[in-house]
mmJSON file of the N, C-alpha and C atoms, coordinates in Angstrom:
{"data_MODEL":{"atom_site":{
"group_PDB":["ATOM","ATOM","ATOM","ATOM","ATOM","ATOM","ATOM","ATOM","ATOM","ATOM","ATOM","ATOM","ATOM","ATOM","ATOM","ATOM","ATOM","ATOM","ATOM","ATOM","ATOM","ATOM","ATOM","ATOM","ATOM","ATOM","ATOM","ATOM","ATOM","ATOM","ATOM","ATOM","ATOM","ATOM","ATOM","ATOM","ATOM","ATOM","ATOM","ATOM","ATOM","ATOM","ATOM","ATOM","ATOM","ATOM","ATOM","ATOM","ATOM","ATOM","ATOM","ATOM","ATOM","ATOM","ATOM","ATOM","ATOM","ATOM","ATOM","ATOM","ATOM","ATOM","ATOM","ATOM","ATOM","ATOM","ATOM","ATOM","ATOM","ATOM","ATOM","ATOM","ATOM","ATOM","ATOM","ATOM","ATOM","ATOM","ATOM","ATOM","ATOM","ATOM","ATOM","ATOM","ATOM","ATOM","ATOM","ATOM","ATOM","ATOM","ATOM","ATOM","ATOM","ATOM","ATOM","ATOM","ATOM","ATOM","ATOM","ATOM","ATOM","ATOM","ATOM","ATOM","ATOM","ATOM","ATOM","ATOM","ATOM","ATOM","ATOM","ATOM","ATOM","ATOM","ATOM","ATOM","ATOM","ATOM","ATOM","ATOM","ATOM","ATOM","ATOM"],
"id":[1,2,3,4,5,6,7,8,9,10,11,12,13,14,15,16,17,18,19,20,21,22,23,24,25,26,27,28,29,30,31,32,33,34,35,36,37,38,39,40,41,42,43,44,45,46,47,48,49,50,51,52,53,54,55,56,57,58,59,60,61,62,63,64,65,66,67,68,69,70,71,72,73,74,75,76,77,78,79,80,81,82,83,84,85,86,87,88,89,90,91,92,93,94,95,96,97,98,99,100,101,102,103,104,105,106,107,108,109,110,111,112,113,114,115,116,117,118,119,120,121,122,123],
"type_symbol":["N","C","C","N","C","C","N","C","C","N","C","C","N","C","C","N","C","C","N","C","C","N","C","C","N","C","C","N","C","C","N","C","C","N","C","C","N","C","C","N","C","C","N","C","C","N","C","C","N","C","C","N","C","C","N","C","C","N","C","C","N","C","C","N","C","C","N","C","C","N","C","C","N","C","C","N","C","C","N","C","C","N","C","C","N","C","C","N","C","C","N","C","C","N","C","C","N","C","C","N","C","C","N","C","C","N","C","C","N","C","C","N","C","C","N","C","C","N","C","C","N","C","C"],
"label_atom_id":["N","CA","C","N","CA","C","N","CA","C","N","CA","C","N","CA","C","N","CA","C","N","CA","C","N","CA","C","N","CA","C","N","CA","C","N","CA","C","N","CA","C","N","CA","C","N","CA","C","N","CA","C","N","CA","C","N","CA","C","N","CA","C","N","CA","C","N","CA","C","N","CA","C","N","CA","C","N","CA","C","N","CA","C","N","CA","C","N","CA","C","N","CA","C","N","CA","C","N","CA","C","N","CA","C","N","CA","C","N","CA","C","N","CA","C","N","CA","C","N","CA","C","N","CA","C","N","CA","C","N","CA","C","N","CA","C","N","CA","C","N","CA","C"],
"label_alt_id":[null,null,null,null,null,null,null,null,null,null,null,null,null,null,null,null,null,null,null,null,null,null,null,null,null,null,null,null,null,null,null,null,null,null,null,null,null,null,null,null,null,null,null,null,null,null,null,null,null,null,null,null,null,null,null,null,null,null,null,null,null,null,null,null,null,null,null,null,null,null,null,null,null,null,null,null,null,null,null,null,null,null,null,null,null,null,null,null,null,null,null,null,null,null,null,null,null,null,null,null,null,null,null,null,null,null,null,null,null,null,null,null,null,null,null,null,null,null,null,null,null,null,null],
"label_comp_id":["UNK","UNK","UNK","UNK","UNK","UNK","UNK","UNK","UNK","UNK","UNK","UNK","UNK","UNK","UNK","UNK","UNK","UNK","UNK","UNK","UNK","UNK","UNK","UNK","UNK","UNK","UNK","UNK","UNK","UNK","UNK","UNK","UNK","UNK","UNK","UNK","UNK","UNK","UNK","UNK","UNK","UNK","UNK","UNK","UNK","UNK","UNK","UNK","UNK","UNK","UNK","UNK","UNK","UNK","UNK","UNK","UNK","UNK","UNK","UNK","UNK","UNK","UNK","UNK","UNK","UNK","UNK","UNK","UNK","UNK","UNK","UNK","UNK","UNK","UNK","UNK","UNK","UNK","UNK","UNK","UNK","UNK","UNK","UNK","UNK","UNK","UNK","UNK","UNK","UNK","UNK","UNK","UNK","UNK","UNK","UNK","UNK","UNK","UNK","UNK","UNK","UNK","UNK","UNK","UNK","UNK","UNK","UNK","UNK","UNK","UNK","UNK","UNK","UNK","UNK","UNK","UNK","UNK","UNK","UNK","UNK","UNK","UNK"],
"label_asym_id":["A","A","A","A","A","A","A","A","A","A","A","A","A","A","A","A","A","A","A","A","A","A","A","A","A","A","A","A","A","A","A","A","A","A","A","A","A","A","A","A","A","A","A","A","A","A","A","A","A","A","A","A","A","A","A","A","A","A","A","A","A","A","A","A","A","A","A","A","A","A","A","A","A","A","A","A","A","A","A","A","A","A","A","A","A","A","A","A","A","A","A","A","A","A","A","A","A","A","A","A","A","A","A","A","A","A","A","A","A","A","A","A","A","A","A","A","A","A","A","A","A","A","A"],
"label_entity_id":["1","1","1","1","1","1","1","1","1","1","1","1","1","1","1","1","1","1","1","1","1","1","1","1","1","1","1","1","1","1","1","1","1","1","1","1","1","1","1","1","1","1","1","1","1","1","1","1","1","1","1","1","1","1","1","1","1","1","1","1","1","1","1","1","1","1","1","1","1","1","1","1","1","1","1","1","1","1","1","1","1","1","1","1","1","1","1","1","1","1","1","1","1","1","1","1","1","1","1","1","1","1","1","1","1","1","1","1","1","1","1","1","1","1","1","1","1","1","1","1","1","1","1"],
"label_seq_id":[1,1,1,2,2,2,3,3,3,4,4,4,5,5,5,6,6,6,7,7,7,8,8,8,9,9,9,10,10,10,11,11,11,12,12,12,13,13,13,14,14,14,15,15,15,16,16,16,17,17,17,18,18,18,19,19,19,20,20,20,21,21,21,22,22,22,23,23,23,24,24,24,25,25,25,26,26,26,27,27,27,28,28,28,29,29,29,30,30,30,31,31,31,32,32,32,33,33,33,34,34,34,35,35,35,36,36,36,37,37,37,38,38,38,39,39,39,40,40,40,41,41,41],
"pdbx_PDB_ins_code":[null,null,null,null,null,null,null,null,null,null,null,null,null,null,null,null,null,null,null,null,null,null,null,null,null,null,null,null,null,null,null,null,null,null,null,null,null,null,null,null,null,null,null,null,null,null,null,null,null,null,null,null,null,null,null,null,null,null,null,null,null,null,null,null,null,null,null,null,null,null,null,null,null,null,null,null,null,null,null,null,null,null,null,null,null,null,null,null,null,null,null,null,null,null,null,null,null,null,null,null,null,null,null,null,null,null,null,null,null,null,null,null,null,null,null,null,null,null,null,null,null,null,null],
"Cartn_x":[-9.209,-8.353,-7.069,-7.221,-6.05,-5.22,-5.934,-5.216,-4.369,-4.905,-4.19,-2.882,-2.981,-1.792,-0.777,-1.253,-0.326,0.352,-0.414,0.192,1.281,1.049,2.025,3.305,3.11,4.264,4.98,4.209,4.824,5.683,5.228,5.961,7.307,7.345,8.614,9.508,8.977,9.792,8.859,9.102,8.273,8.942,8.418,9.013,8.086,8.586,7.787,6.607,6.806,5.669,4.624,5.049,4.087,3.305,3.965,3.271,2.273,2.667,1.757,0.522,0.751,-0.375,-1.319,-0.694,-1.523,-2.358,-1.714,-2.419,-3.39,-2.995,-3.919,-5.158,-4.993,-6.152,-6.989,-6.329,-7.066,-7.927,-7.351,-8.106,-9.248,-8.974,-10.014,-11.16,-10.828,-11.849,-12.715,-12.067,-12.834,-13.714,-13.165,-13.95,-15.108,-14.855,-15.955,-17.069,-16.721,-17.728,-18.5,-17.755,-18.397,-19.393,-19.006,-19.872,-21.105,-20.918,-22.016,-22.998,-22.486,-23.374,-24.183,-23.513,-24.25,-25.269,-24.964,-25.92,-27.181,-26.998,-28.135,-29.11,-28.625,-29.473,-29.865],
"Cartn_y":[123.79,123.93,123.147,121.835,120.987,121.52,121.98,122.534,123.719,124.534,125.742,125.325,124.292,123.787,123.263,122.558,121.997,123.107,124.135,125.287,125.944,126.013,126.577,125.73,124.427,123.505,123.699,123.845,124.044,125.282,126.363,127.597,127.438,126.497,126.261,125.363,124.23,123.311,122.362,122.198,121.274,119.923,118.985,117.666,116.627,115.457,114.382,114.026,113.764,113.431,114.539,115.77,116.9,116.89,116.574,116.556,115.409,114.277,113.117,113.426,114.077,114.434,115.414,116.379,117.402,116.786,116.04,115.433,114.353,113.608,112.617,113.27,114.386,115.119,115.678,116.125,116.688,115.633,114.429,113.316,112.922,112.857,112.448,113.475,114.744,115.774,115.639,115.412,115.243,114.013,112.896,111.678,111.878,112.587,112.838,113.658,114.672,115.492,114.644,113.775,112.931,111.987,111.393,110.486,111.207,112.415,113.217,113.516,113.815,114.089,112.862,111.698,110.462,110.096,110.39,110.026,110.933,112.159,113.072,112.585,111.993,111.518,110.108],
"Cartn_z":[-18.068,-16.901,-17.131,-17.487,-17.703,-18.876,-19.923,-21.106,-20.678,-19.794,-19.318,-18.622,-17.809,-17.092,-18.103,-19.088,-20.109,-20.866,-21.218,-21.939,-21.067,-19.771,-18.85,-18.872,-18.944,-19.022,-20.341,-21.427,-22.73,-22.765,-22.159,-22.145,-21.455,-20.481,-19.778,-20.611,-21.037,-21.858,-22.579,-23.841,-24.655,-24.677,-23.863,-23.775,-24.401,-24.635,-25.262,-24.361,-23.077,-22.186,-22.174,-22.184,-22.194,-23.503,-24.597,-25.878,-25.898,-25.35,-25.315,-24.473,-23.312,-22.461,-23.183,-23.873,-24.567,-25.662,-26.539,-27.664,-27.146,-26.105,-25.531,-24.996,-24.292,-23.763,-24.88,-25.94,-27.074,-27.722,-27.933,-28.533,-27.63,-26.301,-25.35,-25.372,-25.52,-25.547,-26.805,-27.942,-29.207,-29.141,-28.64,-28.504,-27.546,-26.455,-25.511,-26.121,-26.889,-27.577,-28.586,-29.311,-30.323,-29.665,-28.531,-27.83,-27.281,-26.819,-26.289,-27.382,-28.606,-29.721,-30.114,-30.135,-30.528,-29.416,-28.198,-27.137,-27.189,-27.666,-27.763,-28.78,-29.874,-30.954,-30.674],
"occupancy":[1.0,1.0,1.0,1.0,1.0,1.0,1.0,1.0,1.0,1.0,1.0,1.0,1.0,1.0,1.0,1.0,1.0,1.0,1.0,1.0,1.0,1.0,1.0,1.0,1.0,1.0,1.0,1.0,1.0,1.0,1.0,1.0,1.0,1.0,1.0,1.0,1.0,1.0,1.0,1.0,1.0,1.0,1.0,1.0,1.0,1.0,1.0,1.0,1.0,1.0,1.0,1.0,1.0,1.0,1.0,1.0,1.0,1.0,1.0,1.0,1.0,1.0,1.0,1.0,1.0,1.0,1.0,1.0,1.0,1.0,1.0,1.0,1.0,1.0,1.0,1.0,1.0,1.0,1.0,1.0,1.0,1.0,1.0,1.0,1.0,1.0,1.0,1.0,1.0,1.0,1.0,1.0,1.0,1.0,1.0,1.0,1.0,1.0,1.0,1.0,1.0,1.0,1.0,1.0,1.0,1.0,1.0,1.0,1.0,1.0,1.0,1.0,1.0,1.0,1.0,1.0,1.0,1.0,1.0,1.0,1.0,1.0,1.0],
"B_iso_or_equiv":[0.0,0.0,0.0,0.0,0.0,0.0,0.0,0.0,0.0,0.0,0.0,0.0,0.0,0.0,0.0,0.0,0.0,0.0,0.0,0.0,0.0,0.0,0.0,0.0,0.0,0.0,0.0,0.0,0.0,0.0,0.0,0.0,0.0,0.0,0.0,0.0,0.0,0.0,0.0,0.0,0.0,0.0,0.0,0.0,0.0,0.0,0.0,0.0,0.0,0.0,0.0,0.0,0.0,0.0,0.0,0.0,0.0,0.0,0.0,0.0,0.0,0.0,0.0,0.0,0.0,0.0,0.0,0.0,0.0,0.0,0.0,0.0,0.0,0.0,0.0,0.0,0.0,0.0,0.0,0.0,0.0,0.0,0.0,0.0,0.0,0.0,0.0,0.0,0.0,0.0,0.0,0.0,0.0,0.0,0.0,0.0,0.0,0.0,0.0,0.0,0.0,0.0,0.0,0.0,0.0,0.0,0.0,0.0,0.0,0.0,0.0,0.0,0.0,0.0,0.0,0.0,0.0,0.0,0.0,0.0,0.0,0.0,0.0],
"pdbx_formal_charge":[null,null,null,null,null,null,null,null,null,null,null,null,null,null,null,null,null,null,null,null,null,null,null,null,null,null,null,null,null,null,null,null,null,null,null,null,null,null,null,null,null,null,null,null,null,null,null,null,null,null,null,null,null,null,null,null,null,null,null,null,null,null,null,null,null,null,null,null,null,null,null,null,null,null,null,null,null,null,null,null,null,null,null,null,null,null,null,null,null,null,null,null,null,null,null,null,null,null,null,null,null,null,null,null,null,null,null,null,null,null,null,null,null,null,null,null,null,null,null,null,null,null,null],
"auth_seq_id":[1,1,1,2,2,2,3,3,3,4,4,4,5,5,5,6,6,6,7,7,7,8,8,8,9,9,9,10,10,10,11,11,11,12,12,12,13,13,13,14,14,14,15,15,15,16,16,16,17,17,17,18,18,18,19,19,19,20,20,20,21,21,21,22,22,22,23,23,23,24,24,24,25,25,25,26,26,26,27,27,27,28,28,28,29,29,29,30,30,30,31,31,31,32,32,32,33,33,33,34,34,34,35,35,35,36,36,36,37,37,37,38,38,38,39,39,39,40,40,40,41,41,41],
"auth_comp_id":["UNK","UNK","UNK","UNK","UNK","UNK","UNK","UNK","UNK","UNK","UNK","UNK","UNK","UNK","UNK","UNK","UNK","UNK","UNK","UNK","UNK","UNK","UNK","UNK","UNK","UNK","UNK","UNK","UNK","UNK","UNK","UNK","UNK","UNK","UNK","UNK","UNK","UNK","UNK","UNK","UNK","UNK","UNK","UNK","UNK","UNK","UNK","UNK","UNK","UNK","UNK","UNK","UNK","UNK","UNK","UNK","UNK","UNK","UNK","UNK","UNK","UNK","UNK","UNK","UNK","UNK","UNK","UNK","UNK","UNK","UNK","UNK","UNK","UNK","UNK","UNK","UNK","UNK","UNK","UNK","UNK","UNK","UNK","UNK","UNK","UNK","UNK","UNK","UNK","UNK","UNK","UNK","UNK","UNK","UNK","UNK","UNK","UNK","UNK","UNK","UNK","UNK","UNK","UNK","UNK","UNK","UNK","UNK","UNK","UNK","UNK","UNK","UNK","UNK","UNK","UNK","UNK","UNK","UNK","UNK","UNK","UNK","UNK"],
"auth_asym_id":["A","A","A","A","A","A","A","A","A","A","A","A","A","A","A","A","A","A","A","A","A","A","A","A","A","A","A","A","A","A","A","A","A","A","A","A","A","A","A","A","A","A","A","A","A","A","A","A","A","A","A","A","A","A","A","A","A","A","A","A","A","A","A","A","A","A","A","A","A","A","A","A","A","A","A","A","A","A","A","A","A","A","A","A","A","A","A","A","A","A","A","A","A","A","A","A","A","A","A","A","A","A","A","A","A","A","A","A","A","A","A","A","A","A","A","A","A","A","A","A","A","A","A"],
"auth_atom_id":["N","CA","C","N","CA","C","N","CA","C","N","CA","C","N","CA","C","N","CA","C","N","CA","C","N","CA","C","N","CA","C","N","CA","C","N","CA","C","N","CA","C","N","CA","C","N","CA","C","N","CA","C","N","CA","C","N","CA","C","N","CA","C","N","CA","C","N","CA","C","N","CA","C","N","CA","C","N","CA","C","N","CA","C","N","CA","C","N","CA","C","N","CA","C","N","CA","C","N","CA","C","N","CA","C","N","CA","C","N","CA","C","N","CA","C","N","CA","C","N","CA","C","N","CA","C","N","CA","C","N","CA","C","N","CA","C","N","CA","C","N","CA","C"],
"pdbx_PDB_model_num":[1,1,1,1,1,1,1,1,1,1,1,1,1,1,1,1,1,1,1,1,1,1,1,1,1,1,1,1,1,1,1,1,1,1,1,1,1,1,1,1,1,1,1,1,1,1,1,1,1,1,1,1,1,1,1,1,1,1,1,1,1,1,1,1,1,1,1,1,1,1,1,1,1,1,1,1,1,1,1,1,1,1,1,1,1,1,1,1,1,1,1,1,1,1,1,1,1,1,1,1,1,1,1,1,1,1,1,1,1,1,1,1,1,1,1,1,1,1,1,1,1,1,1]
}}}
């Protein structure tokens, strides 16, 4: 959902804060998945 909003922002204008939010969310998503995997084991 958040990624969809960010993509909508990107289509309007690609700004530094938007890029930081996008990549920050991407990293947070990857870290969250990694933590979930380690918790399962």
